[in-house]
SELOVO-689482 format. One record per residue (C-alpha): x, y, z. Coordinates in nm, 3 decimals. Layout:
BEGIN
+---------+---------+---------+
!    east !   north !      up !
+---------+---------+---------+
!       X !       Y !       Z !
...
+---------+---------+---------+
// end
This chain:
BEGIN
+---------+---------+---------+
!    east !   north !      up !
+---------+---------+---------+
!   0.320 !   3.589 !  -1.265 !
!   0.627 !   3.599 !  -1.493 !
!   0.559 !   3.740 !  -1.838 !
!   0.737 !   3.578 !  -2.136 !
!   1.012 !   3.795 !  -2.282 !
!   0.909 !   4.014 !  -2.572 !
!   1.038 !   3.898 !  -2.912 !
!   1.356 !   4.068 !  -3.023 !
!   1.345 !   4.313 !  -3.314 !
!   1.591 !   4.232 !  -3.594 !
!   1.824 !   4.517 !  -3.485 !
!   1.839 !   4.417 !  -3.114 !
!   2.120 !   4.188 !  -2.992 !
!   2.024 !   3.848 !  -2.848 !
!   2.148 !   3.697 !  -2.525 !
!   2.477 !   3.596 !  -2.684 !
!   2.547 !   3.954 !  -2.793 !
!   2.482 !   3.880 !  -3.162 !
!   2.205 !   3.985 !  -3.397 !
!   1.928 !   3.789 !  -3.554 !
!   2.001 !   3.605 !  -3.880 !
!   1.757 !   3.832 !  -4.066 !
!   1.936 !   4.148 !  -3.954 !
!   2.281 !   4.005 !  -4.030 !
!   2.175 !   3.896 !  -4.380 !
!   2.036 !   4.244 !  -4.452 !
!   2.350 !   4.405 !  -4.311 !
!   2.570 !   4.191 !  -4.536 !
!   2.349 !   4.280 !  -4.833 !
!   2.388 !   4.655 !  -4.760 !
!   2.765 !   4.616 !  -4.731 !
!   2.771 !   4.425 !  -5.057 !
!   2.569 !   4.694 !  -5.231 !
!   2.798 !   4.960 !  -5.087 !
!   3.105 !   4.783 !  -5.227 !
!   2.940 !   4.753 !  -5.569 !
!   2.855 !   5.122 !  -5.583 !
!   3.205 !   5.211 !  -5.463 !
!   3.350 !   5.013 !  -5.754 !
!   3.109 !   5.184 !  -5.996 !
!   3.207 !   5.530 !  -5.871 !
!   3.577 !   5.447 !  -5.890 !
!   3.533 !   5.313 !  -6.244 !
!   3.346 !   5.627 !  -6.348 !
!   3.624 !   5.845 !  -6.203 !
!   3.891 !   5.638 !  -6.377 !
!   3.699 !   5.657 !  -6.705 !
!   3.681 !   6.036 !  -6.678 !
!   4.055 !   6.056 !  -6.613 !
!   4.124 !   5.833 !  -6.915 !
!   3.908 !   6.050 !  -7.144 !
!   4.079 !   6.365 !  -7.015 !
!   4.422 !   6.209 !  -7.072 !
!   4.321 !   6.111 !  -7.427 !
!   4.203 !   6.466 !  -7.494 !
!   4.531 !   6.616 !  -7.372 !
!   4.728 !   6.355 !  -7.568 !
!   4.541 !   6.438 !  -7.888 !
!   4.603 !   6.811 !  -7.842 !
!   4.973 !   6.769 !  -7.767 !
!   5.010 !   6.513 !  -8.045 !
!   4.894 !   6.772 !  -8.301 !
!   5.084 !   7.067 !  -8.152 !
!   5.435 !   6.925 !  -8.199 !
!   5.609 !   6.714 !  -8.460 !
!   5.818 !   6.706 !  -8.775 !
!   5.730 !   6.943 !  -9.059 !
!   5.872 !   6.934 !  -9.410 !
!   5.930 !   7.285 !  -9.550 !
!   6.031 !   7.427 !  -9.885 !
!   6.145 !   7.790 !  -9.924 !
!   6.018 !   7.996 ! -10.215 !
!   6.349 !   8.184 ! -10.214 !
!   6.649 !   7.986 ! -10.082 !
!   6.813 !   8.173 !  -9.790 !
!   7.155 !   8.104 !  -9.938 !
!   7.072 !   8.328 ! -10.236 !
!   7.018 !   8.623 !  -9.999 !
!   7.362 !   8.602 !  -9.840 !
!   7.574 !   8.919 !  -9.868 !
!   7.953 !   8.890 !  -9.895 !
!   7.943 !   8.541 !  -9.751 !
!   7.729 !   8.645 !  -9.450 !
!   7.412 !   8.439 !  -9.413 !
!   7.077 !   8.617 !  -9.399 !
!   7.037 !   8.522 !  -9.030 !
!   7.350 !   8.722 !  -8.943 !
!   7.298 !   9.030 !  -9.161 !
!   7.276 !   9.371 !  -8.998 !
!   6.973 !   9.602 !  -8.998 !
!   7.068 !   9.797 !  -9.313 !
!   7.124 !   9.481 !  -9.520 !
!   6.790 !   9.333 !  -9.408 !
!   6.608 !   9.656 !  -9.501 !
!   6.768 !   9.642 !  -9.846 !
!   6.651 !   9.283 !  -9.893 !
!   6.294 !   9.373 !  -9.792 !
!   6.284 !   9.678 ! -10.020 !
!   6.426 !   9.487 ! -10.315 !
!   6.211 !   9.174 ! -10.300 !
!   5.854 !   9.276 ! -10.216 !
!   5.590 !   9.470 ! -10.404 !
!   5.552 !   9.846 ! -10.369 !
!   5.203 !   9.807 ! -10.222 !
!   5.320 !   9.571 !  -9.950 !
!   5.623 !   9.792 !  -9.879 !
!   5.395 !  10.094 !  -9.843 !
!   5.170 !   9.900 !  -9.602 !
!   5.467 !   9.795 !  -9.386 !
!   5.603 !  10.151 !  -9.379 !
!   5.263 !  10.286 !  -9.273 !
!   5.246 !  10.037 !  -8.986 !
!   5.599 !  10.126 !  -8.871 !
!   5.897 !  10.259 !  -9.071 !
!   6.153 !   9.988 !  -9.148 !
!   6.434 !  10.201 !  -9.007 !
!   6.263 !  10.198 !  -8.666 !
!   6.228 !   9.821 !  -8.652 !
!   6.474 !   9.597 !  -8.471 !
!   6.702 !   9.348 !  -8.646 !
!   6.501 !   9.046 !  -8.529 !
!   6.175 !   9.200 !  -8.650 !
!   6.332 !   9.279 !  -8.988 !
!   6.454 !   8.919 !  -9.016 !
!   6.098 !   8.798 !  -8.951 !
!   5.978 !   9.024 !  -9.235 !
!   6.240 !   8.873 !  -9.465 !
!   6.135 !   8.526 !  -9.357 !
!   5.764 !   8.592 !  -9.405 !
!   5.764 !   8.802 !  -9.724 !
!   6.087 !   8.710 !  -9.908 !
!   6.196 !   8.358 !  -9.814 !
!   5.832 !   8.248 !  -9.768 !
!   5.872 !   7.889 !  -9.638 !
!   5.584 !   7.664 !  -9.744 !
!   5.462 !   7.356 !  -9.559 !
!   5.497 !   7.040 !  -9.767 !
!   5.387 !   6.779 !  -9.512 !
!   5.338 !   6.747 !  -9.138 !
!   5.364 !   6.458 !  -8.892 !
!   5.217 !   6.418 !  -8.545 !
!   5.431 !   6.398 !  -8.232 !
!   5.377 !   6.025 !  -8.191 !
!   5.472 !   5.959 !  -8.553 !
!   5.776 !   6.186 !  -8.520 !
!   5.899 !   5.989 !  -8.219 !
!   5.813 !   5.636 !  -8.334 !
!   5.877 !   5.664 !  -8.710 !
!   6.172 !   5.900 !  -8.716 !
!   6.386 !   5.697 !  -8.957 !
!   6.097 !   5.637 !  -9.196 !
!   6.014 !   6.010 !  -9.201 !
!   6.374 !   6.105 !  -9.282 !
!   6.380 !   5.845 !  -9.558 !
!   6.053 !   5.974 !  -9.704 !
!   6.180 !   6.334 !  -9.707 !
!   6.510 !   6.234 !  -9.868 !
!   6.337 !   6.018 ! -10.128 !
!   5.979 !   6.075 ! -10.241 !
!   5.938 !   6.434 ! -10.118 !
!   6.282 !   6.542 ! -10.247 !
!   6.187 !   6.435 ! -10.599 !
!   5.878 !   6.657 ! -10.603 !
!   6.033 !   6.938 ! -10.396 !
!   6.407 !   6.969 ! -10.461 !
!   6.469 !   7.220 ! -10.179 !
!   6.264 !   7.041 !  -9.911 !
!   6.404 !   7.020 !  -9.558 !
!   6.282 !   6.868 !  -9.233 !
!   6.248 !   7.044 !  -8.899 !
!   6.097 !   6.943 !  -8.565 !
!   5.841 !   7.219 !  -8.504 !
!   5.646 !   7.342 !  -8.206 !
!   5.333 !   7.517 !  -8.331 !
!   5.285 !   7.653 !  -7.980 !
!   5.566 !   7.906 !  -7.942 !
!   5.613 !   8.278 !  -7.856 !
!   5.568 !   8.379 !  -8.221 !
!   5.234 !   8.197 !  -8.229 !
!   5.119 !   8.394 !  -7.925 !
!   5.237 !   8.731 !  -8.057 !
!   5.126 !   8.703 !  -8.422 !
!   4.782 !   8.801 !  -8.558 !
!   4.565 !   8.575 !  -8.769 !
!   4.694 !   8.502 !  -9.119 !
!   4.609 !   8.286 !  -9.418 !
!   4.969 !   8.159 !  -9.410 !
!   4.991 !   7.884 !  -9.145 !
!   5.360 !   7.952 !  -9.079 !
!   5.304 !   8.315 !  -8.978 !
!   4.954 !   8.273 !  -8.828 !
!   4.899 !   8.336 !  -8.457 !
!   4.631 !   8.385 !  -8.193 !
!   4.713 !   8.733 !  -8.061 !
!   4.398 !   8.892 !  -8.203 !
!   4.174 !   8.604 !  -8.090 !
!   4.328 !   8.589 !  -7.741 !
!   4.280 !   8.964 !  -7.691 !
!   3.923 !   8.933 !  -7.814 !
!   3.854 !   8.655 !  -7.563 !
!   4.004 !   8.858 !  -7.279 !
!   3.799 !   9.167 !  -7.366 !
!   3.479 !   8.964 !  -7.400 !
!   3.524 !   8.768 !  -7.077 !
!   3.624 !   9.085 !  -6.891 !
!   3.298 !   9.257 !  -6.989 !
!   3.103 !   8.941 !  -6.907 !
!   3.244 !   8.922 !  -6.554 !
!   3.205 !   9.296 !  -6.489 !
!   2.835 !   9.278 !  -6.579 !
!   2.725 !   8.931 !  -6.470 !
!   2.902 !   8.903 !  -6.134 !
!   2.761 !   9.210 !  -5.952 !
!   2.416 !   9.170 !  -6.107 !
!   2.404 !   8.797 !  -6.031 !
!   2.523 !   8.833 !  -5.672 !
!   2.285 !   9.124 !  -5.614 !
!   1.992 !   8.922 !  -5.746 !
!   2.088 !   8.625 !  -5.529 !
!   2.106 !   8.845 !  -5.218 !
!   1.765 !   8.994 !  -5.290 !
!   1.594 !   8.660 !  -5.359 !
!   1.739 !   8.494 !  -5.048 !
!   1.749 !   8.774 !  -4.792 !
!   1.482 !   9.027 !  -4.889 !
!   1.223 !   8.873 !  -5.124 !
!   0.902 !   8.754 !  -4.964 !
!   0.739 !   8.424 !  -5.057 !
!   0.470 !   8.557 !  -5.291 !
!   0.358 !   8.450 !  -5.638 !
!   0.568 !   8.711 !  -5.820 !
!   0.896 !   8.603 !  -5.660 !
!   0.807 !   8.238 !  -5.715 !
!   0.754 !   8.311 !  -6.085 !
!   1.089 !   8.493 !  -6.099 !
!   1.266 !   8.203 !  -5.928 !
!   1.107 !   7.949 !  -6.164 !
!   1.212 !   8.147 !  -6.470 !
!   1.569 !   8.182 !  -6.343 !
!   1.590 !   7.805 !  -6.298 !
!   1.450 !   7.751 !  -6.649 !
!   1.686 !   8.004 !  -6.808 !
!   1.987 !   7.810 !  -6.679 !
!   1.897 !   7.530 !  -6.921 !
!   1.819 !   7.737 !  -7.231 !
!   2.050 !   7.655 !  -7.529 !
!   2.320 !   7.914 !  -7.586 !
!   2.210 !   7.984 !  -7.944 !
!   1.888 !   8.135 !  -7.803 !
!   2.095 !   8.386 !  -7.607 !
!   2.278 !   8.465 !  -7.930 !
!   1.948 !   8.547 !  -8.101 !
!   1.849 !   8.761 !  -7.802 !
!   2.182 !   8.945 !  -7.817 !
!   2.140 !   9.002 !  -8.190 !
!   1.792 !   9.148 !  -8.145 !
!   1.864 !   9.360 !  -7.838 !
!   2.231 !   9.460 !  -7.835 !
!   2.328 !   9.448 !  -8.203 !
!   2.013 !   9.600 !  -8.353 !
!   1.798 !   9.774 !  -8.092 !
!   2.084 !   9.925 !  -7.888 !
!   2.315 !   9.974 !  -8.185 !
!   2.389 !  10.337 !  -8.094 !
!   2.514 !  10.224 !  -7.753 !
!   2.698 !   9.903 !  -7.843 !
!   2.865 !  10.053 !  -8.151 !
!   2.992 !  10.354 !  -7.956 !
!   2.806 !  10.604 !  -8.176 !
!   2.637 !  10.742 !  -7.865 !
!   2.979 !  10.833 !  -7.727 !
!   3.129 !  10.963 !  -8.049 !
!   3.338 !  10.652 !  -8.112 !
!   3.204 !  10.605 !  -8.467 !
!   3.297 !  10.816 !  -8.768 !
!   2.985 !  11.015 !  -8.870 !
!   3.048 !  10.919 !  -9.233 !
!   3.011 !  10.546 !  -9.156 !
!   2.714 !  10.338 !  -9.048 !
!   2.704 !  10.233 !  -8.684 !
!   2.763 !   9.860 !  -8.641 !
!   2.661 !   9.688 !  -8.320 !
!   2.863 !   9.372 !  -8.385 !
!   3.124 !   9.465 !  -8.128 !
!   3.299 !   9.326 !  -7.822 !
!   3.046 !   9.505 !  -7.601 !
!   2.755 !   9.320 !  -7.762 !
!   2.937 !   8.989 !  -7.725 !
!   3.023 !   9.053 !  -7.359 !
!   2.667 !   9.154 !  -7.272 !
!   2.528 !   8.848 !  -7.453 !
!   2.757 !   8.614 !  -7.261 !
!   2.667 !   8.798 !  -6.939 !
!   2.301 !   8.709 !  -7.000 !
!   2.407 !   8.351 !  -7.072 !
!   2.589 !   8.297 !  -6.739 !
!   2.367 !   8.520 !  -6.523 !
!   2.122 !   8.241 !  -6.423 !
!   2.414 !   8.015 !  -6.322 !
!   2.567 !   8.284 !  -6.102 !
!   2.229 !   8.365 !  -5.942 !
!   2.146 !   8.000 !  -5.865 !
!   2.491 !   7.922 !  -5.723 !
!   2.485 !   8.248 !  -5.527 !
!   2.150 !   8.157 !  -5.372 !
!   2.279 !   7.814 !  -5.272 !
!   2.588 !   7.969 !  -5.113 !
!   2.385 !   8.228 !  -4.921 !
!   2.136 !   7.964 !  -4.810 !
!   2.422 !   7.754 !  -4.671 !
!   2.526 !   8.027 !  -4.426 !
!   2.400 !   7.922 !  -4.078 !
!   2.095 !   8.115 !  -3.963 !
!   2.248 !   8.142 !  -3.616 !
!   2.503 !   8.385 !  -3.762 !
!   2.223 !   8.616 !  -3.871 !
!   2.049 !   8.591 !  -3.534 !
!   2.372 !   8.673 !  -3.351 !
!   2.420 !   8.981 !  -3.569 !
!   2.064 !   9.098 !  -3.505 !
!   2.116 !   9.034 !  -3.135 !
!   2.392 !   9.298 !  -3.114 !
!   2.178 !   9.556 !  -3.297 !
!   2.293 !   9.517 !  -3.659 !
!   2.052 !   9.606 !  -3.937 !
!   1.943 !   9.372 !  -4.215 !
!   2.193 !   9.520 !  -4.461 !
!   2.479 !   9.527 !  -4.208 !
!   2.417 !   9.160 !  -4.134 !
!   2.408 !   9.072 !  -4.503 !
!   2.714 !   9.278 !  -4.600 !
!   2.943 !   9.205 !  -4.306 !
!   2.847 !   8.847 !  -4.214 !
!   2.636 !   8.663 !  -4.470 !
!   2.811 !   8.772 !  -4.788 !
!   3.173 !   8.709 !  -4.669 !
!   3.080 !   8.359 !  -4.553 !
!   2.893 !   8.287 !  -4.878 !
!   3.165 !   8.428 !  -5.104 !
!   3.362 !   8.100 !  -5.145 !
!   3.052 !   7.928 !  -5.281 !
!   2.965 !   8.229 !  -5.497 !
!   3.314 !   8.230 !  -5.650 !
!   3.289 !   7.856 !  -5.716 !
!   2.972 !   7.918 !  -5.916 !
!   3.139 !   8.207 !  -6.097 !
!   3.430 !   7.981 !  -6.196 !
!   3.185 !   7.736 !  -6.354 !
!   2.998 !   8.016 !  -6.530 !
!   3.314 !   8.176 !  -6.672 !
!   3.440 !   7.834 !  -6.784 !
!   3.122 !   7.795 !  -6.985 !
!   3.132 !   8.146 !  -7.129 !
!   3.494 !   8.135 !  -7.243 !
!   3.428 !   7.829 !  -7.459 !
!   3.103 !   7.946 !  -7.620 !
!   3.090 !   7.977 !  -7.998 !
!   2.727 !   7.969 !  -8.114 !
!   2.604 !   8.296 !  -7.953 !
!   2.916 !   8.482 !  -8.068 !
!   2.866 !   8.368 !  -8.427 !
!   2.509 !   8.503 !  -8.418 !
!   2.617 !   8.831 !  -8.257 !
!   2.880 !   8.884 !  -8.524 !
!   3.223 !   8.749 !  -8.430 !
!   3.453 !   8.761 !  -8.732 !
!   3.596 !   8.434 !  -8.861 !
!   3.896 !   8.617 !  -9.006 !
!   4.034 !   8.942 !  -8.867 !
!   4.395 !   9.048 !  -8.811 !
!   4.333 !   9.381 !  -8.638 !
!   4.370 !   9.375 !  -8.260 !
!   4.073 !   9.502 !  -8.055 !
!   4.149 !   9.830 !  -7.881 !
!   3.828 !   9.887 !  -7.688 !
!   3.475 !   9.763 !  -7.621 !
!   3.351 !   9.903 !  -7.954 !
!   3.598 !   9.709 !  -8.172 !
!   3.520 !   9.431 !  -8.414 !
!   3.643 !   9.102 !  -8.272 !
!   3.703 !   8.731 !  -8.286 !
!   3.768 !   8.487 !  -8.002 !
!   3.973 !   8.173 !  -7.949 !
!   3.680 !   7.928 !  -7.997 !
!   3.588 !   8.102 !  -8.323 !
!   3.951 !   8.090 !  -8.434 !
!   3.977 !   7.719 !  -8.349 !
!   3.658 !   7.646 !  -8.542 !
!   3.784 !   7.838 !  -8.845 !
!   4.114 !   7.648 !  -8.849 !
!   3.959 !   7.303 !  -8.801 !
!   3.735 !   7.370 !  -9.101 !
!   4.042 !   7.404 !  -9.325 !
!   4.156 !   7.101 !  -9.522 !
!   4.533 !   7.143 !  -9.471 !
!   4.689 !   6.942 !  -9.188 !
!   4.899 !   7.240 !  -9.073 !
!   4.582 !   7.429 !  -8.979 !
!   4.475 !   7.139 !  -8.759 !
!   4.809 !   7.172 !  -8.582 !
!   4.743 !   7.544 !  -8.539 !
!   4.399 !   7.462 !  -8.396 !
!   4.557 !   7.223 !  -8.144 !
!   4.805 !   7.493 !  -8.039 !
!   4.516 !   7.741 !  -8.003 !
!   4.335 !   7.491 !  -7.779 !
!   4.643 !   7.487 !  -7.555 !
!   4.625 !   7.868 !  -7.536 !
!   4.255 !   7.848 !  -7.449 !
!   4.321 !   7.590 !  -7.177 !
!   4.600 !   7.799 !  -7.027 !
!   4.378 !   8.109 !  -7.033 !
!   4.092 !   7.919 !  -6.870 !
!   4.315 !   7.765 !  -6.604 !
!   4.469 !   8.105 !  -6.528 !
!   4.129 !   8.268 !  -6.476 !
!   4.014 !   7.973 !  -6.265 !
!   4.333 !   7.983 !  -6.058 !
!   4.278 !   8.353 !  -5.983 !
!   3.920 !   8.280 !  -5.874 !
!   4.036 !   7.986 !  -5.659 !
!   4.294 !   8.207 !  -5.485 !
!   4.020 !   8.461 !  -5.406 !
!   3.788 !   8.184 !  -5.288 !
!   4.051 !   8.040 !  -5.054 !
!   4.125 !   8.386 !  -4.917 !
!   3.757 !   8.441 !  -4.839 !
!   3.738 !   8.091 !  -4.686 !
!   4.022 !   8.171 !  -4.449 !
!   3.869 !   8.508 !  -4.362 !
!   3.533 !   8.343 !  -4.296 !
!   3.702 !   8.078 !  -4.079 !
!   3.843 !   8.348 !  -3.852 !
+---------+---------+---------+
// end
């Protein structure tokens, strides 16, 4: 006896090769939802690009533009026998410096380096900074300098010239070689980021040297060696929680442990780096680097574990099959294949550390210092601290300096990330072979 055909499920084609109306309506609904989410994701990406472009525009807009200056001593009054001060020889520039600055300042400059051993360009910069002493009268942004050029020239020739008879206008780039090579100063014209940039490099260098090997080692242990017991579960839970702790808490930890408890170590007194007649001070680059290492350590561990976990287990079994030990398998097979992911996590961790301000303020970063760091036991400041100090000033020229310092910070960050990306790609190619 013939049995009636079983009813079709919504996903089975009918005799005509089509699908049931219920299935087709649900399929169209899923496609419609997919298109909506695609539009949302594209809009979110576009919004992020717009915000990034606005950020870069704001930084560049403050870093360049017209500046109205007025010299304390007109350069024309320093000319010798009709030769302008820019073209004077070394001896004439030395005479101008010696005859126009105080004895205390002259003694300080001679102690740093005798004037007779300085080059002509360096002597001219001394004349410019300490004798001519140009002062900023008013600044304009890049957009205003390009769109309101005629109005700016008219303002300088009219209103500003009445209050400042010797005012002159110059298109200025606050981000220039002198800005990179000059230390911090209270004078915006001669101020630079050399001290802060060196402090950031020292601090990040110590952070990477400490956090990377410790973080990768901890990730290897937790993934390859640790057993699934209550102690390791507690450790894993605490590592995950520490990744979300506010950075100021790490600053308080660094102050208590590195600055105060381990002051003999972090100040260098333990190694004879501190004068016995002075009190040891743990507010050094070493304390800052160790504090930031604690800050990024959970991020490196978590990303390292994810990278190690992503290595196929068949690779481990193949290594064991040819007689390799646990460590040989980990060192020669697991770690090289996981290294691209580990370096990606390190890039993110370093990017966070290089922009931190709160923990460094607690540990003791100086807001004003013009002495370059010469070792891990030096007093220090960093680029984020420098940027914060300049943005807190009321004068518009310091905001332009802060924008130029942000450009330096971005270039430094991109350079470090580029180096890490090159290493990551090299490990990826090695792992592919």
